C-alpha positions as MATLAB code, in Angstrom:
seq = 'XXXXXXXXXXXXXXXXXXXXXXXXXXXXXXXXXXXXXXXXXXXXXXXXXXXXXXXXXXXXXXXXXXXXXXXXXXXXXXXXXXXXXXXXXXXXXXXXXXXXXXXXXXXXXXXXXXXXXXXXXXXXXXXXXXXXXXXXXXXXXXXXXXXXXXXXXXXXXXXXXXXXXXXXXXXXXXXXXXXXXXXXXXXXXXXXXXXXXXXXXXXXXXXXXXXXXXXXXXXXXXXXXXXXXXX';
ca = [
     -27.228  -23.549   10.670;
     -24.095  -24.993   12.267;
     -20.959  -22.936   12.921;
     -19.009  -24.689   10.150;
     -21.797  -23.937    7.670;
     -22.073  -20.317    8.773;
     -18.372  -19.525    8.374;
     -18.576  -20.692    4.763;
     -21.212  -18.077    3.978;
     -20.061  -14.849    2.262;
     -21.667  -12.857    5.078;
     -19.132  -14.248    7.586;
     -16.052  -12.795    5.916;
     -17.829   -9.528    5.176;
     -19.148   -9.111    8.733;
     -15.832  -10.086   10.312;
     -13.945   -7.540    8.208;
     -16.358   -4.704    9.009;
     -16.540   -5.468   12.746;
     -12.763   -5.920   13.070;
     -12.030   -2.667   11.235;
     -14.621   -0.735   13.245;
     -13.061   -2.017   16.462;
      -9.598   -1.153   15.144;
     -10.688    2.441   14.557;
     -11.836    2.689   18.176;
      -8.473    1.362   19.362;
      -6.654    3.873   17.154;
      -8.381    6.731   18.968;
      -6.190    5.881   21.960;
      -2.997    4.952   20.099;
      -2.987    7.353   17.155;
       0.207    5.985   15.596;
      -1.359    2.552   14.989;
      -3.014    1.997   11.628;
      -6.499    0.383   11.770;
      -5.559   -2.014    8.963;
      -2.622   -3.319   11.014;
      -4.866   -3.999   14.030;
      -7.699   -5.382   11.914;
      -5.456   -7.815   10.021;
      -3.890   -9.093   13.244;
      -7.275   -9.689   14.883;
      -8.625  -11.557   11.861;
      -5.514  -13.746   11.536;
      -5.580  -14.660   15.236;
      -9.307  -15.436   15.113;
      -9.006  -17.631   12.017;
      -6.119  -19.575   13.543;
      -7.732  -19.920   16.974;
     -11.040  -21.166   15.556;
      -9.399  -23.316   12.837;
     -11.282  -21.469   10.111;
      -9.703  -21.878    6.651;
      -8.671  -18.689    4.925;
     -10.649  -19.726    1.846;
     -13.870  -19.541    3.894;
     -13.107  -16.002    5.043;
     -11.928  -14.897    1.595;
     -15.346  -15.496    0.010;
     -16.823  -12.615    1.985;
     -13.645  -10.569    2.115;
     -13.538  -10.441   -1.675;
     -16.845   -8.575   -1.647;
     -15.040   -5.622   -0.077;
     -12.272   -5.895   -2.665;
     -14.802   -4.863   -5.306;
     -14.947   -1.450   -3.641;
     -11.230   -0.805   -4.182;
     -11.830    0.407   -7.724;
     -14.452    3.037   -6.826;
     -12.403    4.083   -3.780;
      -9.328    4.646   -5.943;
     -11.312    6.607   -8.521;
     -12.713    8.751   -5.691;
      -9.183   10.025   -5.056;
      -9.584   11.956   -8.291;
     -12.014   14.386   -6.631;
      -9.485   16.113   -4.323;
      -6.890   15.718   -7.076;
      -9.065   17.783   -9.418;
      -9.554   20.465   -6.761;
      -5.807   20.983   -6.423;
      -4.862   20.441  -10.081;
      -3.515   23.986  -10.343;
      -0.927   23.437   -7.608;
       0.163   20.158   -9.169;
       0.587   21.787  -12.600;
       2.746   24.557  -11.143;
       5.095   22.060   -9.512;
       4.745   19.244  -12.067;
       8.413   19.074  -13.123;
       9.676   19.002   -9.544;
       7.062   16.433   -8.548;
       7.968   14.061  -11.397;
      11.688   14.344  -10.617;
      10.993   13.664   -6.940;
       8.797   10.663   -7.709;
      11.408    9.244  -10.098;
      14.216    9.637   -7.563;
      12.005    8.210   -4.817;
      11.011    5.213   -6.935;
      14.634    4.493   -7.845;
      15.690    4.822   -4.221;
      12.999    2.379   -3.135;
      14.059   -0.181   -5.735;
      17.791    0.121   -5.064;
      17.467    0.136   -1.273;
      15.293   -2.992   -1.386;
      17.804   -4.768   -3.626;
      20.714   -3.699   -1.403;
      18.911   -4.843    1.750;
      18.149   -8.302    0.369;
      21.669   -8.556   -1.062;
      23.259   -7.775    2.306;
      21.111  -10.427    3.974;
      22.064  -12.982    1.338;
      18.509  -13.442    0.104;
      17.666  -15.353   -3.053;
      16.909  -13.755   -6.412;
      13.233  -14.667   -6.048;
      12.966  -12.709   -2.807;
      14.908   -9.774   -4.259;
      12.618   -9.548   -7.298;
       9.583   -9.869   -5.034;
      10.674   -7.000   -2.794;
      11.897   -4.454   -5.337;
       8.424   -3.244   -6.463;
       7.060   -3.036   -2.884;
       6.479    0.740   -2.898;
       3.837    0.884   -5.638;
       0.190   -0.139   -5.280;
      -0.485   -3.869   -4.942;
      -1.958   -4.587   -8.426;
       1.036   -2.978  -10.152;
       3.589   -4.505   -7.764;
       2.125   -7.994   -8.198;
       2.206   -7.782  -12.001;
       5.791   -6.479  -11.991;
       6.835   -9.297   -9.666;
       5.087  -11.907  -11.816;
       6.737  -10.707  -15.038;
      10.183  -10.550  -13.418;
       9.878  -14.071  -12.023;
       9.360  -13.096   -8.392;
       6.788  -14.431   -5.944;
       3.546  -12.428   -6.343;
       2.153  -13.658   -3.007;
       5.246  -12.418   -1.168;
       5.154   -9.145   -3.091;
       1.553   -8.618   -2.007;
       2.461   -9.027    1.673;
       5.539   -6.799    1.411;
       3.558   -4.113   -0.402;
       0.896   -4.001    2.306;
       3.537   -3.917    5.061;
       5.342   -1.082    3.289;
       2.139    0.921    3.112;
       1.276    0.198    6.739;
       4.615    1.258    8.173;
       4.773    4.247    5.850;
       1.355    5.425    6.995;
       2.186    4.901   10.676;
       5.575    6.603   10.866;
       6.112    8.359    7.521;
       4.510   11.707    8.287;
       6.072   11.901   11.763;
       9.492   11.022   10.347;
       9.239   13.677    7.638;
       8.172   16.294   10.192;
      11.068   15.314   12.460;
      13.452   15.733    9.512;
      12.091   19.225    8.899;
       9.718   18.575    5.978;
       6.506   20.194    7.177;
       4.908   21.549    3.995;
       2.011   19.645    2.430;
       3.740   19.286   -0.942;
       6.749   17.428    0.478;
       4.687   15.210    2.772;
       2.112   14.313    0.121;
       4.606   13.479   -2.620;
       6.900   11.519   -0.290;
       4.179    9.320    1.196;
       2.422    8.769   -2.122;
       5.689    7.592   -3.659;
       6.787    5.394   -0.753;
       3.545    4.173    0.834;
       1.095    4.039   -2.143;
      -2.642    3.777   -1.395;
      -2.427    3.002    2.311;
      -0.301    6.055    2.977;
      -2.569    8.134    0.743;
      -5.693    7.018    2.624;
      -4.086    8.098    5.890;
      -3.248   11.540    4.499;
      -6.746   12.041    3.063;
      -8.103   11.788    6.614;
      -5.645   14.439    7.829;
      -5.600   16.880    4.918;
      -7.385   16.985    1.559;
      -4.417   18.802    0.011;
      -1.860   16.268    1.231;
      -4.149   13.418    0.176;
      -4.560   14.774   -3.352;
      -0.809   15.263   -3.760;
      -0.196   11.774   -2.417;
      -2.767   10.322   -4.811;
      -1.043   11.955   -7.784;
       2.370   10.747   -6.600;
       1.006    7.222   -6.137;
      -0.249    7.107   -9.723;
       2.921    8.658  -11.113;
       5.072    6.237   -9.103;
       3.146    3.287  -10.527;
       3.801    4.417  -14.107;
       7.420    5.451  -13.526;
       8.288    2.278  -11.611;
       6.788    0.107  -14.353;
       8.951    1.900  -16.930;
      12.062    1.629  -14.748;
      11.601   -2.127  -14.502;
      11.616   -2.600  -18.292;
      15.457   -2.712  -18.528;
      15.510   -5.015  -15.493;
      13.116   -7.352  -17.302;
      15.213   -7.450  -20.488;
      18.399   -7.901  -18.448;
      16.891  -10.945  -16.735;
      15.739  -12.397  -20.058;
      19.191  -11.878  -21.531;
];
């Protein structure tokens, strides 16, 4: 089998993703602040460009891993169930915090693009960046944004949130698990949640709840934006 034939096999994209991520985890052991997904994505992009391999060839195998996103997300419900009592006790405060955080993310994104003189398409693509990718992409599509750009911005938001979010919150004086979990779940969705799960089951469960709540609340908050654009 020639090289060009091999790279078009599903096994190529799957193997490349697994090997690149495994190597990224080894690198992260030395530079703890780096997220493995950031390293892994960079390595794969450079390799595809250097070897002139079309993205479509890699995507065939990469999509096999995408099928695991559903079960992985559902698995977040296990630690969430374990700490359901804590969430119930602070439910009102959590929902207020998530709502304020979601609004802040939307408004700050709009203000940033407005100050830079960006187009309406870019603004609408960036506003839902803090929720999980499937929700953000659908919001962007319905508003008339660019779903592909929204997908990239959402991943970048999660990456940077997972790399510096917890350290920034600690530096600002927020050291309790409740504050850290809710803040990162609201601002950095699944990527930030995955990082917290590795550090603390409690923080990960709180972040998972905040991520889900932020997805629902953000979708509702965008309803008036949608009707305003249609009007």
